[in-house]
C-alpha positions as CSV (number, residue, x, y, z in Angstrom):
1,M,0.0,0.1,0.0
2,N,2.8,2.4,0.8
3,G,3.8,2.4,-3.0
4,F,0.8,4.4,-3.7
5,R,1.3,8.0,-4.5
6,L,-0.5,11.0,-5.6
7,E,1.6,13.7,-7.2
8,G,0.5,17.1,-8.7
9,L,-2.9,18.6,-8.3
10,V,-5.9,16.6,-6.7
11,S,-9.2,18.5,-6.9
12,A,-11.8,18.2,-4.2
13,P,-14.9,18.5,-6.3
14,F,-18.3,20.0,-5.3
15,T,-21.3,17.9,-5.1
16,P,-23.7,19.2,-7.9
17,M,-27.2,20.0,-6.7
18,F,-30.4,21.2,-7.8
19,A,-31.8,24.4,-6.4
20,D,-33.8,22.4,-3.8
21,G,-30.5,20.7,-2.5
22,T,-31.1,17.3,-4.2
23,V,-28.1,15.8,-5.9
24,N,-27.7,16.3,-9.5
25,Y,-25.6,13.3,-10.5
26,E,-25.9,14.1,-14.3
27,T,-23.3,17.1,-13.9
28,I,-20.5,14.7,-12.6
29,E,-19.6,13.7,-16.1
30,Q,-18.8,17.4,-17.0
31,Q,-16.9,17.8,-13.9
32,A,-14.8,14.8,-14.5
33,A,-14.3,15.9,-18.0
34,S,-13.0,19.5,-17.0
35,L,-10.5,18.0,-14.4
36,I,-9.0,15.7,-17.0
37,A,-8.9,18.6,-19.6
38,N,-6.9,20.5,-16.9
39,D,-4.2,17.8,-16.1
40,I,-5.7,17.0,-12.6
41,T,-4.1,13.9,-10.9
42,G,-7.0,12.9,-9.1
43,A,-10.6,13.6,-7.6
44,F,-11.2,13.7,-3.9
45,V,-14.8,13.2,-3.7
46,C,-17.3,13.5,-0.8
47,G,-15.0,15.6,1.3
48,T,-15.5,19.1,2.9
49,T,-15.9,20.8,-0.4
50,G,-18.4,18.0,-1.5
51,E,-20.6,18.6,1.5
52,S,-20.0,15.0,2.8
53,L,-21.5,15.1,6.1
54,S,-24.7,16.8,4.7
55,L,-25.3,13.8,2.6
56,T,-26.8,10.5,3.2
57,V,-24.8,7.3,3.0
58,P,-26.8,6.2,-0.2
59,E,-26.2,9.4,-1.8
60,R,-22.4,9.4,-1.1
61,N,-22.2,5.7,-2.3
62,L,-23.9,6.7,-5.6
63,I,-21.7,9.6,-6.0
64,V,-18.8,7.4,-5.9
65,E,-20.3,5.0,-8.4
66,R,-21.0,7.9,-10.9
67,W,-17.3,9.3,-10.4
68,K,-15.9,6.0,-11.0
69,G,-17.7,5.7,-14.3
70,F,-16.2,9.1,-15.7
71,V,-12.6,9.1,-14.4
72,G,-11.2,6.5,-16.8
73,T,-7.5,6.0,-16.5
74,E,-6.7,9.8,-16.4
75,L,-7.8,10.5,-12.9
76,K,-7.4,8.6,-9.6
77,L,-10.5,8.5,-7.6
78,I,-10.2,9.0,-3.7
79,A,-13.4,8.7,-1.6
80,H,-13.8,10.5,1.5
81,V,-15.6,8.0,3.9
82,G,-15.6,9.8,7.1
83,H,-18.5,9.9,9.3
84,T,-19.6,10.4,12.9
85,S,-20.7,6.8,13.1
86,V,-17.7,4.4,12.8
87,E,-20.0,1.7,11.4
88,A,-21.4,4.0,8.7
89,A,-17.7,5.0,7.8
90,K,-16.6,1.4,7.4
91,E,-19.7,0.8,5.3
92,L,-18.7,3.7,3.1
93,A,-15.4,2.2,2.9
94,A,-16.5,-1.2,1.8
95,H,-18.7,0.3,-0.8
96,A,-15.8,2.5,-2.3
97,E,-13.4,-0.5,-2.3
98,A,-16.1,-2.7,-4.2
99,N,-16.6,0.1,-6.8
100,G,-13.0,0.5,-7.6
101,A,-11.9,3.6,-5.8
102,D,-8.1,4.0,-6.0
103,A,-7.8,5.2,-2.3
104,I,-10.2,6.2,0.8
105,A,-9.8,9.0,3.3
106,C,-11.4,9.6,6.5
107,M,-11.5,12.7,8.7
108,A,-11.8,12.6,12.5
109,P,-15.4,12.3,13.9
110,C,-16.5,15.7,14.9
111,F,-19.4,15.2,17.5
112,F,-18.0,12.7,20.0
113,K,-14.1,13.6,19.4
114,P,-11.2,11.4,20.1
115,S,-9.1,13.1,22.9
116,K,-6.0,10.9,22.4
117,V,-4.0,9.7,19.5
118,E,-4.7,6.0,20.3
119,D,-8.5,6.7,20.2
120,L,-8.1,8.3,16.8
121,V,-6.0,5.5,15.5
122,D,-8.6,2.8,16.7
123,F,-11.4,4.7,15.0
124,C,-9.4,4.9,11.6
125,A,-8.3,1.2,11.9
126,K,-12.0,0.2,12.2
127,V,-12.9,2.2,9.2
128,A,-9.9,1.1,7.1
129,S,-10.8,-2.4,7.9
130,G,-13.8,-2.1,5.6
131,A,-11.6,-1.7,2.7
132,P,-8.6,-3.9,3.5
133,A,-7.2,-3.8,-0.1
134,T,-7.5,-0.1,-0.6
135,P,-4.9,2.6,0.4
136,F,-6.0,4.6,3.4
137,Y,-5.3,8.3,3.9
138,F,-6.2,10.2,7.1
139,Y,-7.9,13.7,6.4
140,Q,-6.4,16.1,8.8
141,I,-8.8,19.1,9.1
142,P,-8.9,20.7,12.5
143,C,-11.0,23.9,11.6
144,I,-13.8,21.5,10.7
145,T,-13.4,18.5,13.1
146,G,-11.9,20.2,16.1
147,V,-9.3,17.4,16.4
148,A,-5.8,18.8,16.1
149,I,-3.8,15.8,17.2
150,P,-0.3,16.0,15.5
151,M,0.0,13.9,12.5
152,Y,3.5,12.8,13.5
153,D,2.0,11.3,16.5
154,F,-0.8,9.6,14.5
155,L,1.4,8.0,11.8
156,T,3.9,6.8,14.5
157,C,1.1,5.2,16.5
158,A,-0.8,4.0,13.5
159,S,2.2,2.5,11.5
160,D,1.7,-1.1,12.7
161,K,-2.1,-0.9,13.5
162,I,-3.6,0.3,10.0
163,P,-2.0,-2.2,7.2
164,T,-3.4,0.1,4.5
165,L,-2.2,3.4,6.0
166,T,-0.7,5.4,3.0
167,G,-0.5,9.0,4.1
168,V,-2.4,12.1,5.2
169,K,-4.4,14.8,3.4
170,F,-3.0,17.7,5.5
171,T,-5.5,20.8,5.6
172,Y,-3.7,22.6,8.4
173,E,-1.2,25.4,8.8
174,D,1.2,23.4,11.2
175,L,4.1,23.3,8.5
176,M,6.5,21.9,11.2
177,D,4.2,18.8,11.7
178,F,3.8,18.4,8.0
179,A,7.6,18.5,7.4
180,R,8.3,16.0,10.1
181,C,5.7,13.8,8.4
182,V,7.2,14.1,5.1
183,R,10.5,12.9,6.5
184,L,9.2,10.0,8.9
185,E,10.7,6.6,8.3
186,D,12.6,8.0,5.2
187,G,9.5,9.3,3.5
188,R,7.3,6.2,4.0
189,Y,4.1,8.4,3.9
190,D,2.5,10.2,1.1
191,M,1.8,13.7,2.5
192,L,-0.9,15.7,0.5
193,F,-0.9,19.4,1.4
194,G,-4.4,20.9,1.5
195,R,-4.1,24.7,1.9
196,D,-4.3,26.2,-1.5
197,E,-3.4,29.6,-0.1
198,M,-0.2,28.1,1.2
199,M,0.7,25.6,-1.6
200,L,4.2,27.2,-2.1
201,S,4.9,26.8,1.5
202,G,4.0,23.1,1.2
203,L,6.3,22.7,-1.8
204,A,9.0,24.2,0.1
205,V,8.8,21.6,2.9
206,G,8.4,18.7,0.8
207,S,5.0,18.3,-0.7
208,K,4.7,16.4,-4.0
209,G,0.8,16.5,-4.1
210,A,-1.7,18.8,-3.0
211,V,-5.5,18.6,-2.7
212,G,-7.7,21.9,-3.2
213,S,-11.1,23.1,-3.9
214,T,-9.9,26.0,-6.0
215,F,-8.2,23.6,-8.5
216,N,-11.6,23.1,-9.8
217,Y,-11.9,26.5,-11.3
218,T,-8.3,27.9,-11.4
219,A,-6.0,24.9,-11.9
220,P,-3.6,26.8,-14.5
221,V,-2.3,29.0,-11.8
222,Y,-1.4,26.2,-9.6
223,H,0.2,24.3,-12.4
224,M,2.3,27.4,-13.0
225,I,3.2,27.7,-9.4
226,R,4.5,24.2,-9.3
227,K,6.5,24.7,-12.6
228,A,8.0,27.9,-11.4
229,Y,9.1,26.3,-8.0
230,D,10.6,23.3,-9.8
231,S,12.6,25.5,-12.2
232,G,13.9,27.4,-9.2
233,D,12.2,30.8,-10.0
234,M,11.1,31.6,-6.6
235,A,10.1,35.2,-7.3
236,L,7.8,34.0,-10.3
237,A,6.3,31.3,-7.9
238,Q,5.7,33.8,-5.3
239,E,4.0,36.2,-7.7
240,L,1.8,33.5,-9.0
241,Q,0.8,32.3,-5.5
242,E,-0.2,35.9,-4.7
243,K,-2.3,35.9,-7.8
244,A,-4.1,32.6,-6.5
245,N,-4.4,34.2,-3.0
246,A,-6.1,37.4,-4.6
247,M,-8.8,34.9,-5.8
248,I,-9.0,33.1,-2.5
249,A,-9.4,36.6,-0.9
250,V,-12.6,37.1,-3.1
251,L,-13.7,33.5,-2.1
252,I,-13.3,34.5,1.7
253,K,-15.0,37.8,1.3
254,H,-18.2,36.2,-0.3
255,G,-18.4,33.4,2.5
256,G,-15.8,30.9,1.8
257,S,-18.2,28.0,1.9
258,P,-19.2,25.4,-0.9
259,A,-21.8,27.9,-2.0
260,T,-19.2,30.4,-2.7
261,G,-17.2,27.8,-4.6
262,K,-20.0,26.6,-6.7
263,A,-20.6,30.4,-7.5
264,F,-17.1,30.4,-9.0
265,M,-17.9,27.3,-10.8
266,K,-20.9,28.9,-12.4
267,Y,-18.5,31.9,-13.1
268,I,-16.3,29.7,-15.3
269,G,-19.2,28.1,-17.0
270,L,-19.8,24.8,-15.2
271,D,-22.8,25.4,-13.0
272,C,-22.8,22.9,-10.0
273,G,-26.1,24.5,-8.8
274,G,-27.2,25.0,-5.1
275,V,-26.2,23.8,-1.6
276,R,-27.7,21.7,1.0
277,S,-29.2,23.3,4.2
278,P,-27.9,24.7,6.4
279,L,-25.8,26.2,3.8
280,R,-27.4,29.0,1.6
281,S,-26.7,29.7,-2.0
282,L,-25.5,33.2,-3.1
283,T,-28.4,35.4,-4.3
284,D,-28.4,36.7,-7.9
285,E,-27.1,40.2,-6.6
286,Q,-24.4,38.4,-4.4
287,Y,-23.3,36.3,-7.5
288,Q,-23.1,39.5,-9.6
289,Q,-20.8,41.2,-7.1
290,L,-18.7,38.0,-6.8
291,A,-18.4,38.0,-10.6
292,A,-17.2,41.5,-10.5
293,D,-14.7,40.8,-7.8
294,A,-13.4,37.9,-9.7
295,D,-13.1,40.1,-12.9
296,A,-11.2,42.7,-10.9
297,V,-8.5,40.2,-9.8
298,G,-8.1,38.6,-13.2
299,L,-9.5,35.2,-12.5
300,R,-10.5,34.5,-16.1
301,E,-6.7,34.6,-16.9
302,F,-6.3,31.5,-15.1
303,A,-9.9,29.9,-15.3
304,S,-10.0,26.1,-15.7
305,R,-10.7,24.8,-19.1
306,L,-14.2,23.1,-19.9
307,A,-14.0,20.0,-21.7
């Protein structure tokens, strides 16, 4: 399992919905085609961006099935299976494996929370056992789960308890912890950096792969950041990261939720519809202001291509 690696850009797709919050499965084909057209490595489905914990288990299972039908050989499919119920998460993991997901990921439960690393490892081991032949990533996102156990401690504790443990999707600002994990056991674990606004910082401490929501609609600028960094042109890489961050500042200004991200998708021409309660979609007036702000920071220059 430890030979599995995800390099380059991995997008966290939105779950397309109709105005009433029901899932619009038909749009997934367009989303997959757009990711492929923009040289994206993988699709991390049903994560935070995909409103996973607002979806039912059957909905999440069907979303994985639909994505698997469209990723082809060009995209890896990573299914987020996290849930507040360990049994539901295990069920989601088993379904993902049965339907050909390339990897699974699981965030910490966010209602009753593990207070010790051993408890988090035990939870994840039970989830991973549902998919015994599929690479497992822990999804570290303390701003959502409220669980900020260091990943160095998690990986050290879990190394002999989760046979499929492959790495971490690291959506956190603790670069020291990230860097320690990158170097743990001579680079045994695949560390995917998950802060789009800090991607250049992630590269500097050893990231080879990144997972992001803004890759859905501005993938080109992130490819350019990576290319500039790899070529040693740090000044250009910094300039490009600032361009990406100007766009992210617009995202934050308008709420920063999946509702705002879906408005950006509409802006580039791939409408992913509404969001599920308790989130609220942007009004027409709010969308027009977002579009004006996006124009002002030159987002169209770096907009993702549509297939």
